[in-house]
Backbone as JSON, one array per atom type, in Angstrom:
{
  "sequence": "MPDNDVMSPRTSDVVPSSPSGPAVTAKGGLRERKKAQTRQAIRNAAYRLFAEHGYDATPVDRIAAEADVSPSTVFRYFPTKEDIVLTDEYDEVMADMLRARPADEAPLQSLRHVMHQQLGALLKDPEGQLEMVQREELVRDVPAIRARAHESMSETGRLLGGIIAERTGRPSDDLEVRVFTAAVFGVIHEATMFWVDHGRREDLVPLLDRALALLRRGLEF",
  "N": [[63.05, 76.54, 73.62], [66.72, 77.03, 74.95], [69.45, 76.63, 73.13], [71.66, 75.6, 73.84], [74.33, 72.67, 74.46], [73.68, 70.24, 76.28], [76.0, 68.53, 77.14], [78.12, 69.61, 75.56], [81.84, 70.3, 75.44], [82.84, 73.38, 77.05], [85.13, 74.46, 77.92], [88.51, 73.45, 78.86], [89.22, 69.89, 79.06], [90.9, 68.8, 80.67], [91.28, 67.64, 84.09], [92.13, 68.49, 87.35], [93.85, 67.55, 89.9], [92.46, 65.74, 92.78], [91.79, 66.9, 95.93], [93.37, 66.54, 98.82], [91.91, 65.12, 101.85], [88.73, 64.93, 103.93], [85.96, 63.15, 102.43], [83.35, 63.92, 102.94], [82.4, 66.52, 105.26], [81.09, 67.28, 108.33], [78.39, 69.48, 109.33], [77.69, 72.41, 111.01], [77.49, 72.39, 114.78], [79.06, 71.24, 117.66], [76.46, 69.24, 118.45], [75.48, 68.71, 115.94], [77.98, 67.44, 115.01], [78.31, 65.63, 116.68], [75.94, 64.0, 115.97], [76.46, 63.12, 113.94], [78.79, 61.83, 114.18], [77.71, 59.24, 115.03], [75.65, 58.32, 113.39], [77.88, 57.25, 111.72], [78.89, 55.52, 113.33], [77.11, 53.87, 113.79], [77.5, 52.91, 111.16], [79.6, 52.04, 110.5], [79.49, 49.84, 112.36], [77.49, 47.91, 111.63], [78.68, 47.3, 108.71], [80.71, 45.88, 109.53], [79.16, 43.78, 110.91], [77.87, 42.71, 108.78], [79.99, 41.95, 107.02], [81.11, 39.53, 108.54], [78.94, 37.97, 109.2], [77.01, 38.04, 106.9], [74.43, 39.75, 104.94], [71.45, 39.51, 105.04], [71.63, 37.78, 107.43], [71.86, 39.57, 109.73], [70.41, 40.97, 112.11], [68.47, 44.29, 112.81], [68.69, 45.02, 115.54], [71.42, 43.3, 116.16], [73.13, 44.96, 115.24], [72.68, 47.43, 116.38], [73.44, 46.83, 118.59], [76.29, 46.1, 118.73], [76.84, 48.98, 117.63], [76.73, 50.18, 120.15], [74.24, 51.55, 120.89], [70.52, 52.42, 120.91], [68.4, 50.17, 119.68], [65.94, 51.7, 118.72], [66.92, 54.13, 118.1], [68.87, 53.5, 115.95], [67.14, 53.31, 114.01], [66.29, 55.96, 113.91], [67.99, 57.22, 112.71], [68.43, 55.74, 110.58], [65.72, 54.66, 108.67], [64.96, 52.49, 107.65], [66.85, 48.75, 107.1], [68.27, 48.77, 104.77], [68.56, 51.38, 103.98], [70.8, 51.79, 105.93], [73.01, 51.01, 104.52], [72.49, 52.67, 102.0], [72.11, 55.53, 102.41], [73.67, 58.5, 102.95], [75.72, 61.33, 103.11], [76.84, 62.88, 101.05], [75.08, 63.9, 98.68], [74.15, 66.43, 99.3], [76.47, 67.4, 98.91], [77.91, 67.35, 96.69], [75.96, 68.56, 95.73], [76.78, 70.86, 95.98], [79.1, 71.55, 95.43], [78.66, 71.62, 92.65], [77.31, 73.57, 91.87], [79.1, 75.58, 92.6], [80.85, 75.48, 90.28], [81.84, 77.09, 87.25], [79.87, 78.94, 85.24], [80.08, 79.13, 82.61], [80.98, 76.72, 82.15], [81.0, 73.24, 80.54], [77.94, 70.93, 81.24], [78.98, 68.16, 81.49], [81.48, 68.23, 81.85], [81.82, 69.61, 84.28], [80.06, 67.77, 86.41], [82.54, 65.71, 86.26], [84.32, 67.11, 87.34], [83.12, 67.48, 89.75], [82.8, 64.59, 90.31], [85.49, 63.84, 90.49], [86.71, 65.34, 92.59], [85.06, 64.04, 94.56], [85.17, 61.73, 94.9], [88.05, 61.71, 94.65], [88.68, 62.49, 97.24], [87.53, 60.18, 98.55], [88.77, 57.75, 98.26], [91.38, 58.25, 99.26], [91.01, 57.51, 101.61], [91.68, 54.7, 103.56], [89.47, 53.32, 105.15], [87.26, 54.95, 104.28], [87.22, 53.68, 101.56], [86.94, 50.84, 101.74], [84.33, 50.82, 103.0], [82.88, 52.22, 100.59], [83.91, 49.97, 98.74], [82.75, 47.54, 100.09], [79.65, 48.64, 100.04], [79.39, 48.74, 97.44], [79.57, 45.88, 96.51], [77.55, 44.95, 98.1], [75.2, 46.14, 96.79], [75.32, 45.13, 94.64], [75.08, 42.41, 95.04], [72.55, 41.87, 96.89], [69.57, 41.73, 96.51], [67.71, 43.56, 97.64], [68.65, 45.95, 98.24], [69.79, 46.52, 96.13], [67.62, 47.06, 94.46], [66.46, 49.08, 95.77], [68.86, 50.69, 95.9], [68.49, 51.93, 93.06], [66.56, 53.42, 93.11], [67.61, 55.3, 94.81], [69.58, 56.61, 93.28], [68.44, 57.98, 91.59], [67.02, 59.62, 92.93], [68.98, 61.29, 93.59], [69.92, 61.99, 90.92], [68.19, 63.3, 90.18], [68.18, 65.87, 91.95], [70.88, 66.77, 91.22], [70.46, 67.21, 88.68], [68.62, 69.37, 88.52], [69.99, 71.57, 89.16], [71.84, 71.08, 87.17], [70.18, 71.82, 84.91], [68.98, 74.77, 86.0], [71.35, 75.75, 85.66], [71.74, 75.62, 82.66], [69.9, 76.84, 81.52], [67.56, 75.6, 81.21], [64.18, 73.94, 81.6], [62.71, 72.55, 84.95], [62.12, 69.85, 84.32], [63.18, 69.11, 82.23], [63.59, 67.19, 79.01], [66.07, 66.47, 77.57], [67.97, 67.05, 79.81], [67.05, 64.98, 81.65], [67.78, 62.85, 80.68], [70.32, 62.84, 80.44], [71.56, 62.93, 82.84], [70.64, 60.59, 83.63], [72.22, 58.94, 81.69], [74.8, 59.74, 82.93], [74.49, 59.18, 85.66], [74.33, 56.26, 85.23], [76.87, 55.37, 83.64], [78.46, 56.07, 85.94], [77.68, 54.29, 87.61], [78.32, 51.81, 86.55], [80.93, 51.87, 85.9], [82.14, 51.92, 88.51], [81.3, 49.42, 89.49], [82.67, 47.57, 87.87], [84.79, 48.49, 88.84], [85.17, 47.34, 90.84], [83.94, 44.57, 90.83], [86.78, 43.49, 89.48], [88.74, 43.42, 91.61], [89.73, 45.87, 91.93], [91.92, 46.23, 90.33], [93.16, 48.46, 88.94], [93.13, 52.03, 89.04], [90.21, 53.79, 90.56], [89.62, 56.45, 89.17], [90.74, 57.23, 87.03], [89.36, 54.96, 85.6], [86.66, 55.84, 85.75], [86.78, 58.56, 83.99], [87.72, 57.02, 81.88], [85.09, 55.56, 80.99], [83.29, 57.99, 80.78], [84.29, 59.51, 79.01], [83.55, 57.44, 76.69], [80.88, 58.05, 76.54], [81.0, 60.85, 76.28], [81.66, 60.4, 73.45], [79.55, 60.23, 72.37], [79.14, 56.94, 72.87], [80.66, 55.51, 71.11], [82.92, 53.29, 70.04]],
  "CA": [[64.5, 76.37, 74.85], [68.26, 77.01, 74.52], [70.2, 75.71, 72.16], [73.08, 74.89, 74.33], [74.18, 71.5, 74.01], [74.29, 70.05, 78.41], [77.52, 67.56, 76.64], [79.77, 70.09, 74.66], [82.93, 71.17, 76.64], [83.2, 74.89, 77.0], [86.53, 74.61, 78.91], [89.61, 72.22, 78.89], [88.72, 68.72, 79.07], [91.92, 68.28, 81.58], [90.69, 67.47, 85.34], [92.91, 68.64, 88.04], [94.22, 66.05, 91.09], [91.62, 65.86, 93.6], [92.58, 67.73, 97.32], [93.36, 65.61, 100.2], [90.87, 65.52, 102.86], [87.51, 63.71, 104.12], [84.72, 63.35, 101.12], [82.09, 64.77, 103.96], [82.36, 67.6, 106.63], [79.91, 67.6, 108.84], [78.54, 70.92, 109.51], [77.38, 73.1, 112.3], [78.35, 73.09, 116.35], [78.91, 70.06, 118.48], [75.33, 68.85, 118.46], [75.88, 68.0, 114.37], [79.17, 66.67, 115.0], [77.87, 64.2, 117.61], [74.87, 63.0, 115.14], [77.56, 62.66, 112.26], [79.97, 60.28, 114.46], [76.78, 58.16, 115.81], [75.34, 57.83, 112.11], [79.32, 56.63, 111.37], [79.39, 54.39, 114.59], [76.25, 52.39, 112.95], [77.49, 52.32, 109.89], [80.75, 50.71, 110.81], [78.86, 48.57, 113.36], [76.76, 47.08, 110.35], [79.95, 46.89, 107.67], [81.29, 44.88, 110.67], [78.57, 42.68, 111.12], [77.43, 42.15, 106.89], [81.08, 40.94, 106.73], [81.49, 38.7, 109.05], [77.75, 37.18, 108.9], [76.0, 38.5, 105.66], [73.66, 41.02, 105.52], [70.19, 38.88, 105.87], [71.57, 37.34, 108.77], [72.04, 40.54, 110.47], [69.19, 42.12, 112.29], [69.29, 45.72, 113.45], [68.93, 44.95, 117.01], [72.21, 43.1, 116.9], [73.69, 46.34, 114.75], [72.61, 48.69, 117.36], [74.43, 46.6, 120.13], [77.52, 46.24, 118.28], [76.87, 50.09, 117.84], [76.34, 50.72, 121.84], [73.3, 52.19, 120.74], [69.23, 51.49, 121.21], [67.47, 49.74, 117.8], [64.97, 53.2, 117.7], [68.58, 55.18, 118.0], [68.97, 52.95, 114.75], [65.82, 53.83, 112.99], [65.83, 57.23, 113.94], [68.97, 57.86, 111.59], [68.34, 55.05, 109.42], [64.5, 54.19, 108.38], [65.02, 50.7, 107.09], [68.23, 48.53, 107.23], [68.98, 49.29, 103.24], [69.11, 52.82, 104.43], [71.98, 52.14, 106.66], [74.14, 51.13, 103.72], [72.85, 53.84, 100.85], [71.86, 56.69, 103.07], [74.84, 59.07, 103.37], [75.73, 62.91, 103.17], [77.62, 62.91, 99.41], [74.43, 64.42, 97.76], [74.58, 68.05, 99.17], [77.87, 67.69, 99.17], [78.31, 67.25, 95.4], [75.21, 69.66, 94.98], [77.54, 72.67, 96.73], [80.21, 71.6, 94.84], [78.14, 71.44, 91.36], [76.67, 74.89, 92.38], [80.48, 76.27, 92.69], [81.43, 75.63, 89.11], [81.71, 78.09, 86.41], [78.2, 79.08, 84.89], [79.58, 78.82, 81.28], [81.75, 75.33, 82.01], [79.74, 72.11, 80.01], [77.48, 70.31, 82.34], [79.82, 66.97, 81.89], [82.78, 69.29, 82.37], [81.19, 70.18, 85.94], [80.24, 66.21, 86.87], [83.49, 64.87, 86.04], [84.99, 67.93, 88.74], [82.7, 67.12, 91.25], [83.24, 63.34, 90.88], [87.07, 63.38, 91.0], [87.01, 65.66, 94.09], [84.66, 63.31, 95.81], [86.12, 60.09, 94.38], [89.39, 61.41, 95.21], [89.2, 62.27, 98.85], [87.3, 59.75, 99.66], [89.74, 57.03, 97.61], [92.85, 58.63, 99.9], [90.66, 57.39, 103.37], [91.51, 53.37, 103.53], [88.37, 52.97, 105.87], [86.21, 55.4, 103.2], [87.54, 53.06, 100.57], [86.01, 50.09, 102.41], [82.69, 51.07, 102.84], [82.83, 52.24, 99.4], [83.7, 48.43, 98.12], [81.62, 46.95, 100.41], [78.82, 49.02, 99.34], [78.9, 48.31, 96.0], [79.41, 44.97, 96.51], [76.02, 44.61, 98.86], [74.72, 46.54, 96.23], [75.67, 43.87, 93.45], [74.24, 40.97, 95.43], [71.53, 41.77, 97.62], [68.16, 41.96, 95.74], [66.64, 44.56, 98.55], [69.26, 46.94, 98.37], [69.99, 46.72, 94.96], [66.21, 47.72, 93.89], [66.55, 50.73, 96.79], [69.89, 51.73, 95.31], [68.31, 52.27, 91.79], [65.72, 54.98, 93.63], [68.7, 56.17, 95.67], [70.22, 57.0, 92.54], [67.1, 58.52, 90.61], [67.23, 60.62, 93.98], [70.54, 61.89, 93.58], [70.39, 62.37, 89.67], [66.67, 64.67, 90.19], [68.58, 66.89, 92.73], [71.85, 67.31, 90.42], [69.6, 67.57, 87.31], [67.88, 70.28, 88.76], [71.03, 72.26, 89.05], [72.12, 71.47, 85.6], [68.67, 72.95, 84.43], [69.44, 75.99, 86.24], [72.79, 76.45, 85.0], [72.05, 75.62, 81.14], [68.22, 77.63, 81.08], [66.44, 74.71, 80.84], [63.25, 73.84, 82.56], [63.75, 71.33, 85.63], [61.81, 68.39, 83.5], [63.41, 68.69, 80.53], [63.98, 65.66, 78.71], [67.42, 66.44, 77.48], [68.86, 67.14, 80.97], [66.98, 63.79, 82.29], [68.72, 61.99, 80.23], [71.96, 63.29, 80.47], [72.01, 63.0, 84.18], [70.73, 59.48, 83.85], [73.33, 58.33, 81.38], [76.07, 59.99, 83.48], [74.9, 58.36, 86.85], [74.94, 54.75, 84.76], [78.41, 55.32, 83.82], [79.46, 56.08, 87.2], [77.52, 52.95, 88.61], [78.61, 50.86, 85.79], [82.51, 51.88, 86.16], [82.36, 51.25, 89.82], [80.98, 48.17, 90.18], [84.04, 47.26, 86.79], [86.23, 48.55, 89.45], [85.2, 46.4, 92.46], [84.53, 43.45, 90.11], [87.59, 43.44, 88.58], [89.25, 43.35, 92.51], [90.35, 47.47, 92.23], [93.39, 46.48, 90.19], [92.97, 49.88, 88.29], [92.48, 52.95, 89.32], [88.76, 54.13, 89.83], [89.14, 57.73, 88.5], [91.28, 57.22, 85.42], [88.15, 54.31, 84.95], [85.91, 56.88, 85.41], [87.29, 59.21, 83.19], [87.29, 56.58, 80.29], [84.1, 55.59, 80.92], [82.81, 59.22, 80.59], [85.05, 59.65, 77.78], [83.21, 57.16, 75.8], [79.5, 58.69, 76.45], [81.5, 62.18, 75.33], [82.1, 60.13, 72.42], [78.74, 59.3, 71.75], [78.87, 55.43, 72.78], [80.66, 55.19, 69.97], [84.21, 52.64, 70.72]],
  "C": [[65.38, 76.34, 74.37], [68.75, 76.19, 74.04], [71.13, 75.16, 73.14], [73.3, 73.46, 74.69], [74.73, 71.27, 76.14], [75.27, 68.92, 77.7], [78.36, 68.31, 76.43], [80.33, 70.97, 75.86], [82.78, 72.63, 75.94], [84.66, 75.05, 77.48], [87.37, 73.22, 78.59], [89.07, 70.86, 79.46], [89.87, 67.81, 80.77], [91.35, 68.55, 83.1], [91.74, 67.6, 86.52], [93.02, 67.26, 89.24], [93.46, 66.6, 91.82], [92.41, 66.33, 95.09], [92.47, 66.38, 98.08], [92.26, 66.13, 100.81], [89.69, 64.62, 103.09], [86.48, 64.1, 102.97], [83.6, 64.17, 101.88], [82.54, 65.43, 105.31], [81.27, 67.46, 107.53], [80.15, 68.7, 109.36], [77.92, 71.2, 110.62], [77.93, 72.72, 113.6], [78.35, 71.46, 116.29], [77.6, 69.11, 118.35], [75.21, 67.79, 117.06], [76.68, 67.04, 114.31], [79.08, 65.11, 115.68], [76.93, 63.3, 116.59], [75.81, 62.62, 114.15], [78.7, 61.31, 112.96], [78.75, 59.15, 114.88], [76.08, 57.49, 114.48], [76.64, 56.73, 111.77], [79.26, 55.55, 112.03], [78.22, 53.25, 113.92], [76.47, 52.11, 112.12], [78.63, 51.54, 109.6], [80.48, 49.87, 111.21], [78.43, 47.47, 112.45], [77.5, 46.78, 109.4], [80.18, 45.61, 108.39], [80.38, 43.35, 110.3], [78.22, 42.01, 109.33], [78.72, 41.23, 106.93], [81.27, 39.65, 107.34], [79.89, 37.73, 108.96], [76.58, 37.31, 107.94], [74.97, 39.16, 106.43], [72.1, 40.38, 105.79], [70.13, 38.36, 107.13], [72.03, 38.51, 109.75], [71.24, 41.52, 111.38], [69.83, 43.18, 112.98], [68.85, 45.72, 114.73], [70.45, 44.79, 117.61], [73.23, 44.12, 116.09], [73.67, 47.45, 116.0], [73.52, 48.35, 118.61], [75.87, 46.84, 119.61], [77.74, 47.67, 118.15], [77.07, 50.91, 119.18], [75.23, 51.67, 121.33], [71.6, 51.61, 120.72], [69.09, 51.34, 119.79], [66.7, 50.75, 117.42], [65.9, 53.89, 117.7], [68.59, 54.74, 116.13], [68.26, 53.13, 113.88], [65.73, 55.31, 113.07], [66.74, 58.1, 113.12], [68.68, 57.34, 110.4], [66.85, 54.34, 109.04], [64.48, 52.76, 108.23], [66.82, 50.24, 107.25], [69.13, 48.94, 105.94], [69.68, 50.39, 103.46], [70.5, 52.81, 104.87], [73.21, 51.8, 105.31], [74.16, 52.05, 102.08], [72.57, 55.08, 101.23], [73.13, 57.54, 103.0], [74.65, 60.79, 103.05], [76.26, 63.64, 102.05], [76.68, 64.27, 98.87], [74.71, 65.65, 97.68], [75.31, 68.14, 98.84], [78.11, 68.28, 97.83], [77.02, 68.05, 94.94], [75.97, 71.19, 95.25], [78.43, 72.21, 95.37], [80.17, 72.03, 93.06], [77.61, 73.14, 91.41], [77.97, 75.7, 91.88], [81.15, 76.41, 91.48], [80.76, 76.76, 88.47], [80.71, 78.04, 85.71], [78.96, 78.67, 83.82], [80.68, 77.2, 81.46], [80.66, 74.28, 81.88], [79.52, 71.27, 81.3], [78.53, 68.83, 82.68], [81.17, 67.2, 82.18], [82.6, 69.21, 84.14], [81.31, 68.66, 86.23], [81.35, 66.13, 87.0], [84.6, 65.75, 87.6], [84.64, 67.39, 89.75], [82.79, 65.52, 91.88], [84.79, 62.92, 90.95], [87.28, 64.07, 92.14], [86.4, 64.68, 94.82], [85.04, 62.11, 95.91], [87.68, 60.08, 95.15], [89.93, 61.25, 96.59], [88.71, 61.19, 99.24], [88.38, 57.72, 99.74], [90.86, 57.21, 98.39], [92.45, 57.77, 101.4], [90.53, 55.79, 103.0], [90.04, 53.32, 104.16], [87.05, 53.2, 104.64], [85.84, 54.31, 101.9], [86.87, 51.43, 100.28], [85.19, 49.66, 102.14], [82.64, 51.48, 101.94], [82.77, 50.96, 98.84], [82.76, 47.56, 98.66], [79.8, 47.46, 100.05], [78.19, 48.48, 98.6], [78.78, 46.81, 95.8], [77.94, 44.12, 97.27], [74.79, 44.93, 97.42], [74.13, 45.25, 95.02], [74.91, 42.45, 93.74], [73.42, 40.94, 96.54], [70.43, 42.4, 96.98], [67.61, 43.31, 96.36], [67.46, 45.53, 98.37], [69.83, 47.05, 97.2], [68.87, 47.68, 94.24], [66.25, 49.17, 94.58], [67.51, 51.65, 96.5], [69.24, 52.45, 93.75], [67.45, 53.61, 92.26], [66.51, 55.59, 94.31], [68.97, 57.49, 94.07], [69.44, 58.28, 91.65], [67.28, 59.93, 91.65], [68.21, 62.03, 93.44], [70.55, 62.56, 91.71], [68.87, 63.47, 89.19], [67.59, 65.74, 90.54], [70.01, 67.29, 91.77], [71.19, 67.74, 89.21], [68.87, 69.01, 87.4], [68.77, 71.68, 88.87], [71.57, 72.47, 87.85], [70.82, 71.87, 84.66], [68.71, 73.9, 85.04], [70.23, 76.64, 85.56], [72.61, 76.7, 83.61], [70.11, 76.58, 80.73], [67.53, 76.48, 81.05], [65.3, 74.38, 81.88], [63.28, 72.52, 83.38], [63.19, 70.19, 85.38], [62.11, 68.55, 82.32], [63.85, 67.72, 80.32], [65.46, 65.52, 78.53], [68.61, 66.13, 78.92], [68.75, 65.82, 81.69], [67.38, 62.62, 81.74], [70.09, 61.49, 80.15], [72.09, 62.94, 82.11], [71.64, 61.0, 84.35], [71.82, 58.41, 83.53], [74.91, 59.09, 82.03], [76.21, 58.9, 85.07], [75.19, 56.4, 86.6], [76.0, 54.62, 84.56], [79.21, 55.27, 84.7], [79.02, 54.9, 88.09], [78.09, 51.68, 87.45], [80.41, 51.18, 85.84], [83.09, 51.47, 87.88], [82.11, 49.89, 90.2], [82.14, 47.29, 88.98], [84.94, 47.39, 88.08], [86.37, 47.45, 90.41], [84.84, 45.2, 92.2], [85.66, 42.76, 89.43], [89.1, 43.75, 90.03], [90.42, 44.95, 92.37], [91.69, 47.3, 91.66], [93.83, 47.73, 89.74], [92.67, 50.91, 88.94], [91.22, 53.69, 89.28], [88.55, 55.3, 88.87], [89.54, 57.91, 87.05], [89.89, 56.2, 84.81], [86.57, 54.9, 84.57], [85.54, 57.9, 84.17], [86.98, 58.32, 81.44], [85.63, 56.3, 80.15], [83.24, 56.71, 80.61], [83.5, 59.88, 79.28], [84.07, 59.1, 76.61], [81.78, 57.51, 75.69], [79.69, 60.25, 76.06], [81.39, 62.19, 73.94], [80.7, 60.06, 71.59], [77.94, 58.03, 71.53], [79.3, 54.6, 71.92], [82.48, 54.7, 70.24], [84.6, 51.65, 69.21]]
}
């Protein structure tokens, strides 16, 4: 097994400012863009209704009517109501960003860059930021979404963990990689929830850096 440390820095810990622009851009031609627009229209309708009536009191057929689509269309894009909240296009975007990082960069530093770029773009979009806050509040308050969110986070961790394993020359099921990715995503989740719970008084990206720095120090404070 390679002896390279999955968390040790090999480059500067300074992370540049995130570029402006959308966090996710629809790929492909007109058909794919229309699909992306339909997905977002369903999400927007759902979040409006969740805010007005609550998650449990909002059936899928009402979301469909609000989005001006059929219930079958909603289920074609989102198999369950929980998926409307938790399904997004970010995983593959983050995977591409991670693969593009310098090969000799430490995994923790690479993930910090990816999160800076992704969150920086999302937080510059008022609608995107509002959706993110609503999503985290639903994860916190709705047991069904909270349970599904843990599964979704694990799936993302496995995807990015596989890339980290490739970059560090480790097996795909390496224990250190699994623990590392679980710890990083736990940090991201708790930093985001802290941000939401405290009324977004602080900027999220510095909060995330602060939490990741604690992880980097071996959880000593």
